[in-house]
C-alpha positions as CSV (number, residue, x, y, z in Angstrom):
1,G,-17.1,74.1,133.6
2,R,-20.0,73.1,135.5
3,P,-20.6,74.3,139.5
4,R,-19.8,72.1,142.0
5,G,-21.2,71.8,145.8
6,G,-24.0,74.2,146.6
7,D,-24.5,75.5,142.9
8,G,-24.6,71.9,141.7
9,H,-27.3,71.1,144.2
10,R,-29.2,74.1,143.4
11,E,-29.2,73.4,139.8
12,A,-30.1,70.0,140.4
13,A,-33.2,71.3,142.3
14,T,-34.0,74.1,140.2
15,N,-33.1,72.9,136.6
16,R,-31.5,76.2,136.3
17,M,-28.0,77.8,136.0
18,A,-27.0,79.0,139.3
19,N,-24.8,81.8,138.0
20,P,-25.8,82.5,134.1
21,A,-23.3,85.2,134.0
22,L,-20.3,82.9,134.9
23,E,-21.5,79.9,133.0
24,L,-22.9,81.6,129.7
25,G,-20.0,83.4,129.2
26,Q,-20.4,85.4,125.9
27,Q,-23.6,84.1,125.3
28,N,-24.9,86.0,128.4
29,G,-24.8,89.4,126.6
30,L,-27.4,88.1,124.3
31,R,-29.5,86.5,127.3
32,L,-29.6,90.0,128.9
33,R,-30.5,91.5,125.3
34,L,-33.2,89.2,125.3
35,E,-34.7,89.9,128.5
36,S,-34.3,93.8,127.7
37,E,-36.6,93.3,124.7
38,V,-39.1,91.4,126.7
39,Q,-39.4,94.1,129.1
40,V,-39.7,96.7,126.0
41,L,-42.5,94.3,124.8
42,K,-44.1,94.3,128.3
43,S,-44.3,97.9,128.3
44,R,-45.6,98.2,125.1
45,V,-48.7,95.8,125.5
46,Q,-49.2,97.8,128.7
47,A,-49.6,100.9,126.5
48,Y,-52.0,99.0,124.3
49,D,-53.9,98.0,127.1
50,L,-54.4,101.6,128.2
51,A,-55.3,102.9,124.8
52,K,-58.0,100.2,124.4
53,V,-59.3,101.7,127.8
54,R,-59.5,105.1,126.3
55,L,-61.1,104.0,123.1
56,S,-63.7,101.7,125.0
57,V,-64.7,104.5,127.1
58,T,-65.0,107.1,124.1
59,Q,-67.0,104.5,122.2
60,S,-69.4,104.6,125.4
61,A,-69.6,108.4,125.3
62,L,-70.3,108.3,121.4
63,A,-73.0,105.5,122.1
64,S,-74.8,108.0,124.9
65,I,-74.8,110.8,122.4
66,K,-76.3,108.9,119.6
67,E,-79.0,107.2,122.0
68,Q,-79.8,110.9,123.5
69,G,-79.8,112.3,120.0
70,E,-82.2,109.5,118.7
71,Q,-84.7,110.2,121.6
72,F,-84.4,114.0,120.8
73,S,-85.1,113.3,117.2
74,Q,-88.5,111.5,118.2
75,S,-89.4,114.6,120.2
76,L,-88.7,116.7,117.1
77,V,-90.7,114.7,115.0
78,T,-93.6,114.9,117.1
79,A,-93.3,118.6,117.5
80,V,-93.5,119.0,113.6
81,G,-96.7,116.8,113.7
82,E,-98.5,118.7,116.6
83,V,-99.5,122.0,117.3
84,T,-97.3,123.1,120.1
85,D,-96.4,126.2,121.9
86,G,-92.5,125.0,121.8
87,T,-92.0,124.9,125.7
88,F,-92.0,121.0,126.0
89,V,-89.6,120.9,122.9
90,A,-87.2,123.6,124.3
91,A,-87.2,121.6,128.0
92,T,-86.5,118.3,126.0
93,A,-83.6,120.1,123.7
94,E,-81.8,121.5,126.9
95,A,-81.8,118.4,128.6
96,T,-80.3,116.8,125.3
97,L,-77.9,119.7,125.3
98,Q,-76.6,118.9,128.7
99,G,-76.3,115.3,128.0
100,F,-74.3,115.7,125.0
101,R,-72.0,118.3,126.9
102,S,-71.5,115.8,129.8
103,A,-70.7,112.9,127.4
104,M,-68.4,115.0,125.5
105,N,-66.7,115.9,128.6
106,T,-66.0,112.5,129.6
107,S,-62.5,111.5,131.3
108,A,-60.8,108.5,131.9
109,G,-57.5,108.2,134.0
110,G,-57.1,112.1,134.3
111,D,-57.4,112.9,130.8
112,Y,-60.5,114.6,128.8
113,L,-61.1,112.0,126.2
114,F,-62.6,114.3,123.4
115,G,-59.8,117.2,123.8
116,G,-57.3,115.5,121.5
117,I,-53.9,116.2,122.8
118,V,-55.1,119.0,125.0
119,S,-56.2,116.7,127.4
120,G,-56.2,118.3,131.0
121,S,-59.4,120.3,130.8
122,A,-62.8,119.5,129.7
123,P,-63.1,120.6,126.2
124,I,-66.8,121.8,126.0
125,S,-67.8,125.1,127.9
126,D,-70.6,125.7,129.7
127,L,-72.5,127.2,126.3
128,S,-73.4,130.6,127.8
129,A,-71.3,132.2,124.9
130,L,-72.8,130.2,121.9
131,R,-76.2,131.0,123.6
132,A,-75.4,134.7,123.2
133,E,-74.3,133.9,119.4
134,V,-77.9,132.8,119.1
135,V,-79.3,136.2,120.3
136,T,-76.8,138.3,118.4
137,A,-77.6,136.4,115.0
138,F,-81.2,136.4,115.6
139,S,-81.2,140.3,116.6
140,S,-79.0,141.0,113.7
141,R,-81.2,139.4,111.5
142,F,-84.8,140.8,112.5
143,G,-83.8,143.9,114.7
144,F,-85.1,142.3,117.9
145,P,-84.0,139.6,120.4
146,P,-85.8,136.0,120.4
147,N,-87.8,137.0,123.6
148,D,-89.5,140.0,121.8
149,P,-93.1,139.2,121.4
150,A,-92.7,140.2,117.7
151,A,-91.0,136.8,117.2
152,K,-94.2,135.2,117.3
153,N,-95.0,136.9,113.9
154,L,-92.3,135.6,112.0
155,A,-93.3,133.4,109.3
156,S,-92.2,130.1,109.1
157,D,-90.0,130.2,105.7
158,I,-88.2,133.3,107.1
159,V,-87.3,131.3,110.1
160,T,-86.1,128.3,108.1
161,D,-84.0,130.7,105.9
162,F,-82.3,132.1,109.0
163,L,-81.7,128.7,110.6
164,E,-80.4,127.1,107.7
165,N,-78.3,130.0,106.1
166,D,-77.3,132.1,109.2
167,L,-77.4,130.3,112.6
168,K,-76.1,126.8,111.6
169,P,-73.3,128.0,109.7
170,R,-72.4,130.6,112.7
171,L,-72.9,127.7,115.6
172,T,-70.9,125.0,113.5
173,G,-68.2,127.4,112.2
174,A,-65.6,129.3,113.5
175,A,-67.7,130.1,116.8
176,W,-67.0,126.6,117.8
177,T,-63.6,126.9,118.4
178,T,-63.9,130.3,119.8
179,L,-66.8,130.2,121.8
180,V,-67.3,126.4,122.7
181,S,-64.2,124.1,122.3
182,S,-61.1,124.3,124.0
183,A,-60.2,120.6,122.3
184,S,-57.2,120.1,119.7
185,D,-58.0,118.6,116.2
186,D,-54.7,116.8,117.0
187,A,-55.5,113.3,118.0
188,V,-53.4,111.3,120.8
189,K,-51.4,108.7,118.8
190,L,-50.0,105.2,119.6
191,R,-46.9,104.0,117.7
192,T,-47.5,100.0,117.4
193,G,-44.7,97.4,117.2
194,T,-45.1,97.3,113.6
195,G,-44.1,101.3,113.2
196,E,-47.7,101.8,112.5
197,T,-49.1,104.9,114.2
198,V,-52.9,105.0,115.2
199,D,-55.2,107.8,116.6
200,V,-56.4,106.8,120.0
201,S,-58.7,109.9,120.5
202,I,-61.7,111.9,118.9
203,S,-61.9,115.2,119.1
204,A,-64.8,117.2,120.3
205,N,-64.2,119.7,116.8
206,E,-65.5,116.9,114.7
207,D,-68.6,117.6,112.7
208,A,-70.6,115.1,114.6
209,M,-70.0,117.1,117.8
210,R,-70.8,120.8,116.2
211,N,-73.8,119.2,114.6
212,V,-75.6,117.6,117.4
213,I,-74.9,120.8,119.6
214,A,-76.2,123.0,117.4
215,A,-79.4,121.1,116.5
216,A,-80.1,121.1,120.6
217,L,-79.0,124.6,121.3
218,M,-81.2,126.4,118.7
219,T,-84.1,124.3,119.6
220,A,-83.6,125.1,123.3
221,E,-83.2,129.1,122.8
222,L,-85.6,129.8,120.4
223,A,-88.6,127.1,120.5
224,P,-90.2,129.1,123.5
225,N,-90.6,132.2,121.6
226,L,-91.8,131.2,117.9
227,S,-95.4,130.4,116.7
228,S,-96.4,126.8,116.4
229,D,-95.9,127.0,112.7
230,S,-92.3,128.4,113.1
231,V,-91.6,125.8,116.2
232,A,-92.5,123.3,113.4
233,A,-90.2,124.6,111.0
234,L,-87.4,125.0,113.6
235,S,-87.8,121.3,114.3
236,R,-87.7,120.2,110.9
237,V,-84.3,122.1,110.6
238,S,-83.0,120.8,113.8
239,T,-84.0,117.3,113.0
240,D,-81.8,117.3,109.9
241,I,-78.9,119.1,111.4
242,L,-79.2,116.4,114.0
243,A,-79.6,113.5,111.7
244,Q,-76.2,114.5,109.9
245,G,-74.6,114.8,113.5
246,L,-75.8,111.1,114.2
247,A,-74.7,109.7,110.9
248,D,-71.2,111.5,111.6
249,T,-71.3,109.6,115.1
250,N,-71.7,106.4,113.6
251,V,-68.5,106.8,111.5
252,L,-66.5,107.8,114.5
253,Q,-67.9,104.6,116.2
254,T,-66.7,102.6,113.1
255,R,-63.3,104.4,113.2
256,I,-63.0,103.4,117.1
257,G,-63.8,99.8,116.2
258,L,-61.3,99.4,113.4
259,T,-58.6,101.3,115.4
260,T,-59.4,98.7,118.5
261,G,-58.8,95.8,116.1
262,R,-55.7,97.2,114.7
263,I,-54.3,97.6,118.1
264,D,-55.6,94.0,119.2
265,N,-53.6,92.6,116.6
266,A,-50.5,94.4,117.2
267,A,-50.7,93.4,121.0
268,A,-51.4,89.8,120.0
269,A,-48.2,89.8,117.7
270,D,-46.2,91.4,120.5
271,S,-47.5,89.1,123.2
272,A,-46.3,86.0,120.9
273,R,-42.9,87.5,120.2
274,R,-42.4,88.2,124.1
275,S,-43.5,84.6,124.8
276,G,-41.4,83.5,122.2
277,L,-38.1,85.2,123.6
278,E,-39.1,84.4,127.1
279,T,-38.8,80.9,126.0
280,V,-35.4,81.3,124.7
281,S,-34.0,83.0,127.5
282,E,-35.3,80.5,129.7
283,D,-33.9,77.7,127.7
284,M,-30.4,79.4,128.0
285,V,-30.5,79.2,131.7
286,R,-31.7,75.5,131.8
287,G,-28.3,74.0,130.6
288,D,-28.1,73.0,126.9
289,P,-26.9,76.3,124.8
290,F,-27.0,74.5,121.6
291,E,-30.9,73.4,122.2
292,A,-31.2,77.1,122.8
293,A,-29.7,78.1,120.0
294,S,-31.8,76.1,117.5
295,R,-35.0,77.3,119.4
296,F,-33.8,80.8,118.9
297,N,-33.1,80.4,115.4
298,A,-36.6,78.8,114.9
299,Q,-38.2,81.2,116.6
300,V,-36.3,84.2,114.8
301,T,-37.4,82.3,111.5
302,Q,-41.1,82.2,112.7
303,L,-41.2,85.7,113.8
304,E,-39.7,87.2,110.4
305,T,-42.4,85.8,108.4
306,A,-45.2,86.8,110.7
307,Y,-43.6,90.3,112.0
308,A,-41.5,93.3,111.3
309,L,-38.8,92.7,113.5
310,T,-37.1,95.8,115.0
311,G,-33.5,96.6,114.3
312,R,-32.3,95.2,117.6
313,L,-33.3,91.7,116.6
314,Q,-32.6,91.6,112.7
315,G,-29.9,89.5,112.0
316,L,-29.6,88.2,115.6
317,S,-28.5,84.8,116.1
318,L,-27.6,82.8,118.9
319,L,-25.1,80.8,117.2
320,R,-22.9,83.7,116.7
321,F,-22.1,83.6,120.5
322,L,-21.5,79.9,120.7
């Protein structure tokens, strides 16, 4: 029966049952299940929010790579059109290289965002080993290191062949994961309420990252040592590699935008679902269980048409508890 005395006054004042467990009887089990589901949905929406922060910071880092790359590209175009000793181009390339590395080592909440599932340490090394690889490749091809005066005598077509067919494959191939990057190819994943799994990280091992670093590093290491004709040839090759890297960066940015949209949709669905279940739970302790039952069944009907319900809610009907 309805409570008397103090409980009755409390109900009159709050319009809520003073002791739902006692008053709802069997139905209280459902109320507790609803409240448990609401907590699951709250946790899931919090996970969506964290994932969106990761993606937003990653998007900003990619925008930084793109901006620095475009500025560097302008310097390379200038170098192709002018007679230059390569020192200025090399200095610009070095500054760009450090900017790229810094962006790829971006962290948020203690996680390095370009590390994939290996997020505990910065994925991009200090690049000294990759610089040594340039010297090794150059010496192997020409019989002397880049800083040898003989490098000034190399014909531009020979330099172009070396850069395109020897050095670029070296810098962007196996050397990347052995000498430069500690990142995993496996992405951090998020499972949504619809059962969909989405990737919420970009790996430093993507082709975009390899190419922009290769373009800047080969220019920084070689430009001061070559003739003006060969510097122009180097700049042309670097421009092409950089352009490919920036095009790939655009693709990554689009991917992040699409993923963010999918998470937004999942968050909206889960938030609506949570709100509906909270309303039903609240109705149950406000007095009329049959009114709550009709509301709940309306909610289930609405949600089933718009959302793939989890097994915990499928077939659940408040009327079974009345």
